[in-house]
N, C-alpha and C positions, 0 to 999 in steps of 0.2 A: 510733298513730301517727295525728296529724293527716291526715286527708286532703287531699290539696293537686290542683289540676285536671289529670289527665293527656290531652291531645292525642295522637291515634292517627294517627304517621305512619310511613313508613320509615323503616328504620336509615340511619343515612351512610354512604357508601362511602368507605372509606379506599384514598386516591392512594400506592402506595408507590413508593418512589424507592432509590438508592444509597445513600444516608443515615437509612434507614428499619432503625429497630431494634425487635425481636423478639425480643430474649433476655428474658425472664419475671422471671428474677431482676435482669438489668441494673437494669431498668423499674421493680422494686420498690424497690430500693437508691435508687435517685432521688430518686421520692417520700419513700420516710424520711428522708433528709438532705433534703431540701428543706423548706421552714418558711414561704415566701408565694407566692400564685397569684391567677391573675385570674378574679373569673366572669362568666361572659357570661348574662343573661335576658333573656327578651323584655321589650319597651317596651310603653310604652302611646302613646309618642311619636313622633317621624319621623325615631328613633338609636335603636340599642341601647342594653340597659346593661354595662356593664363597673365592674366595683367590686374593688380592689385588698384582698385580705385575709390573713389566718397561719390556716392548716391543719394538719390531721393526716393521714396517710394509714395508719387503722387496719383491720385486720380487710376489708383487700380496697375499703375504702371511702375517700372524702374527707370529712372532717368540719370541724366550723367552729359559732362559736359567735355569739352573738348578740343586740341587742335582740329586745324583742317586737316592737317597732314599725321605720316607716321603708319608703321605700320599696321596697327589697330584697325586704325579707318580703312587703310587699304584691304585687309581681311573683311571686316564690315559688309564694304561695298562686292567683294568677289564673292560672297557666302554667309548672307544676314539670320542666319540660323545659330543659336547662342545658347551660352548655359550660365547662368547668374549665380554665385553660388554667396551664400549670407551664415557668419557664422560666430557664436558668442560662447566663450567657457565659461563657465559658472561659477566650476567649484573642481578639484581635484579629489577624487577620493582615496584614501589610502587601504592597504590592505588591510592591516589592524586595525583597522574598523571592525571589522566580520571575521578577522584571520589572525591566533598570533603566531602561526609557521607560512601558508603558501602567499606566494606573492601575484597570485593568478587575479584576487579581487580588486587588487589595482583598476581605477577607470576615473573618468571625467565624469561631471554633468551638464547639459548645453543645449542651446539650440543652435539649430540649423532649418536654412530652407532655402530649397535649389526650384531656383524658376528656370523652363525653359521656352525658351520662346523667340521669337524678330526683331533685327533691332534697326527701327526705322529714324535716319535721319531727317530731327522737325526744323520746317520751314518755314511755320504757320508763323507767325509773332507774338500771337495771342499766348500761343500754347510754349511759345519758348519765355516769355516773358513771366508764364506762371511757372514753369519748373525753375526758371533762374532764380526768382523770387521763395521758394518752396525750400531750395535749395538755403538759402540765407537764413530763414527762422529756423531751419533743420542747425545749420552749422555755427551759426553768429546771432542766435536768440534774444540776445544782448541791446542789438541795436547796434547804434553808432555807425548810420551809415541812410544816405538817402534811396529811398525804395525805387526798382524800373520804374524807368517814365522814356517811353520808347521818341516821348516828344521833346528829350532831353538830347542836342545834338549829340555830346559825351557820350551818354547812356546807347545810343542808337548806334554808334560806332562798333561800342562793342557786343552791340546784342548782336547784328549783323556780324561780327568778325567769326562769333564764336561758335562751335558745334555742337547742338545742343540733339543726345540722342533718344530714344525712347525705347524700352525693350516690351514689346505686346507680351503677356504669357500664354503660351499655350498648356500649359499645364504646368502644377507647382506640385510641390512637397516637400512636409516640412515633420522634423522630425526632434521632440525635446525628452530627451532623455535625464531623466529624474527618479529611479531607482524605479518604475512601475515593474520590471519582474523579479522583484526581490520577496522575498518572504518574510512573513511578517516579524518573527526574529531579527534577519536581515536589516529591515528598516527600519525597525527601531532603531538598532546600534547606529547605523549611517545619520539616523537623523541625531541623535544624543552626540553623535558625535559631533556633527559639524554644528551643534552648537553648543560645545562645550570649548572647540577650536577658536571659534569668535572669529574668524580672518572676512577681511573686508565684504566680500559676498557671500560667504557661509549662511548668513538669516536669508540673501534669498534664494538660495538653497533650498534650505530649510521651507521655505514656503509655496517653494513652486512644490515641493517633496508632500508637504500636504495636501496642495490643492489638486495632486493627480492620486494622492494613495487610495486604494478600497479600503484599507485599515484605519485609515482616520475619519 
């Protein structure tokens, strides 16, 4: 694997809240389902660098592919400490679900995971093939292509030319917010409001509320 600069810094402390998710299976399932995230890298400018990109969670790491040129790769080679964020807004919760006057209760129910780790350029062919295969299984599950094969001349050229990067987590923080901090009356009003509204992901939000609620 290509060597990247690795600064020695203390681990980032994780702030816990009533919305923190600690169930490894839940976090794993979320990362397996999602396919889009945001890569945060150090920058030589006055501003941090954030890049949106497709990813796959495979074998306990984040993988993405890229060309071998560009600012993103330059920054990773200079400093391979990165933050990777994945988030999914499940439902917007209007204030009138719980208050006839105040706007303050308006919020959103969501899942998010922050991965803090080190970016490594993958050079080992079998690992590249496994990562690229995982990408296709996620992004094109219906098939319609010939599986990656390093013995195929066309694939061999493509596999060698593409840059595959793995983010090895040092730490991970997850926040799944679904009304865990509400009292029973508010919780019921929000749940019933979502059930009656019936927008595309409202049923999912209700399911997540009931899974995590001490009253249910």
